[in-house]
N, C-alpha and C positions, 0 to 999 in steps of 0.2 A: 659641380655645385648641385645640391639636392633640389629637385623640383619643389617649389613651395606647396603645391597640391599634395605631393607625396608626403612631405613633412607634416602637413596638417592632418592627413589621414592617419599617419603613425601616431601623432600626439593624441588624437582623439580615439585611438584604438579601433578604427573602422577597418577591421581586418578583411571583411568580405569585399568591401569597396576597393581596398588596396590591391587585392588579388584579382579583381574582376573589372576595374574601371576601364582599362584599355580595351577590353573586348566589348564592353557596353558602349563606349564612345564610338568605336568603329561600327558597331551594329546600328547605333543611332544615326550615324552619317549615311549608311547604306539605306536605311528605312526612312530617312528624312523625318525623324522624330523631332517633336518640339523640345525645347529646353525643359519644359515642365514634365513631359513624359520621360525624358532621359533621367532627370533627377529623381522622379518617382520610382523608376526601376532600380536605380542605385540604392535609394533609401529602403525600398521594399526588400531587396536582397539582403541588405545589412540587418534589417529588423528580423527577418526570418532566420538568419544565421545566429543572431543574439538569442532568439527564442529557443532555437534548437540546442544551443549550449546550455541554456537555463534548464531545459528539460533533462538533458544528460546529467547535469549537476544534481538535480533533485533525485533522479533515479539512482545515482551513485550514493548519495547520502541516505536514501531509503533502505539500502542494503537488502534488496530483493533477492530471494533465493534463486530466481530465474525470471526471465522476461516472458511470462505467460500472457496470453490474450484470450478474450472470450471466443474469438473465432476458432481457436484450436481446441476448445473444450468438446469432449465427446458427450453430447446430450443423450445419446441412445443407450449408454451403459447403465446409469442409475435406474432403478426400478421406480423410484418416486423422486421427482424434482419439479419445482415450479419454475419453468423457463421464463414465463412472463415476469414473475417477481424478480428474478435475478437480472434480467435484461433491464428492468426499470431501475435497479440499483445503479447501473452504469450511467444513468442520467445525473448521478451524484446529488440528487435532490435531498437525500438524507443529511448531507453536510450542512445545509442551510439551517437545520434544526439541531445541529450537534447530536444527531441521533446515532445509535450504534447498529452494528450488523453482527449477528451471530449465526455461523454456519454449523449445524449440528448433524453429525452422521458418522457412520463407521469408517474404519481405515480404508484408504484406497478408493474413495468415491469422488475425489476431485475438490475437496474443500480448500486445500492449500492452493491448488491451481486457480480456483475462483477468487480467493483472497488476494493472491499475487496479481492476478489480472486486474482486479479492482484497484489495488495499490498502484500499479503501473499507470492505469487510466487516470487516477487522481494526480499523479506526478505530471502527466502530459497535459493536464488541465490547470496546472499552476499551483497545486497544493503541496505543502510539505508533508512528507510521509516517513514513517519508520516502521520497518518490518522486523519482528523479532519473535522468539518463542517465549512461552510462559516460563520455562526453566531458565532461559538466559536472563530474563528479568530478575528472577529470584536470586540467581547466582551473582549477578552484577550488583544488586542492591545489598545482598548479604555482605559482600566484600566492602562496599561503601559504608555500610553501617558499622562494621568493625573498625573502619578507618576514620570515623566521625565526619563523613562527608555525604551522608544519606540525602539530605535536602537537595544538594547540588545534583546528585545522581538521579533522583526522582524527576527533577526538572527536565532531564533529557527525554523522559517518556511522556511528560505532560505537554511539552512545547509543540510537537508536530500537530498539524491539522488532522491527520489520520494516523492512528497507531494501530498496527495489525499485530495481534497476539496469536501466534500459531500454537496449536497443540495444547491448549488448556485442558488439563485433566488427564493427559496421557501418562504422566508420571506423578506420583504422590509428592506432596510437599509438607513439611512440618509446620508447626504453628507459626514460627517466625516467617517462613516463606509465604504462608497464607496471608499473614498480616501485611507483608510487603506488597503482595499483589493487590490487596485491598486498598492500600495507600495510593497506588498508581491509578486504579480504577476510580477511586473516590475523588482524587485530584482532577481527573479528566471529566468528571460528571458535569454535563451541560457546558463544557468549555471546548470540547473537541469530540470527534467521532472515533470510536474504537471498534475495530473489526476483529472478531474472535472466531477461531476455528476450534471445535471441540468434538470429542467422540461421546460426550456424556449429555443426556437430556438434563434440563434444569433440575429435575427432582433428585438427580444424583450429584449435584455440585457440592454437596456437603463433604463428599469423599475427597474432593480437590482442596477444600478449605478446612483441613484438619478436623473434619467431622464436628465442626463448631456451628451449631444451628443459628446462633445469633450473628456470627460473622458472615455465614452464607446468606442469610436473609438480607443483611446490609449490602452485600455484593450484588445480589439479584435485584434489589431495589434500585440500585444505581445503573446497572447494566440494562435491565429490561424496561425501565420507565419510558424511555424513548428508544425503541428498538425494532429492527426488522429481523425476525427469526426465520432462517432458511433451513428447512428439513430436507435431508438427502438420505435416501434408503437404497439398499442394494448390496451386492457383493463387491469385494475389492477389485478395482480395475487391474491391479498388479497381479491378480490371479486369473486374469482373463483367459489366457491360453490354457492354463491348467483346468479352469472351469469347464472348458469345452472338450478337453482331451483326457482328463484324469478322472476315472470313476470314483476314486476316493474322495474327491472334492464335491462331486455332484450328489 
């Protein structure tokens, strides 16, 4: 016959307690712990396990390209970078104001690393996150538009607390693609935080948005209104070894 205690833990899905209660009970007896302390240890263990599973679920749904952290970022490679500004971003204070973050710099300077680390940190702090590229947004929404389900598709990008848009401006988009990006950014305005990585300074964003000055102005108005702009300058980290060894690069 199943122990009523075991049955209750199974019904309540207290998986950590189910796996660890015997060890904890034996340890409590050896240490002469009170009933209160023993129960607290069991519940704390269960709570921590639930929280860990929630974090893993958020990370999985975020679709991060890699689990990057701020600790593994090479601060010495970029020639220009505001370390204090970036470290402050990891307080996530910008989320309280639904503010945006834009990382601007050339290729290979760690913009995606920092954006990924910031997205991972937000997941760990309980926020919903989606990491995607600008091209993927355009392609996904273009298909949805053709299938008359655009509104539903846009909702996927509006819903997360943090939307990370990687590589904005790396590839040109046509007028339809520019308008689709604008719809996403417009819908998110003051409703959630958008983190963008781009190789183009703001004055060049018109080339990303079909060279439409009006559309570009509307995009910038919504992105930059509440925004932390992070400027990173230097040579590509991916050329680091060649930079030191190849006279053609130097």
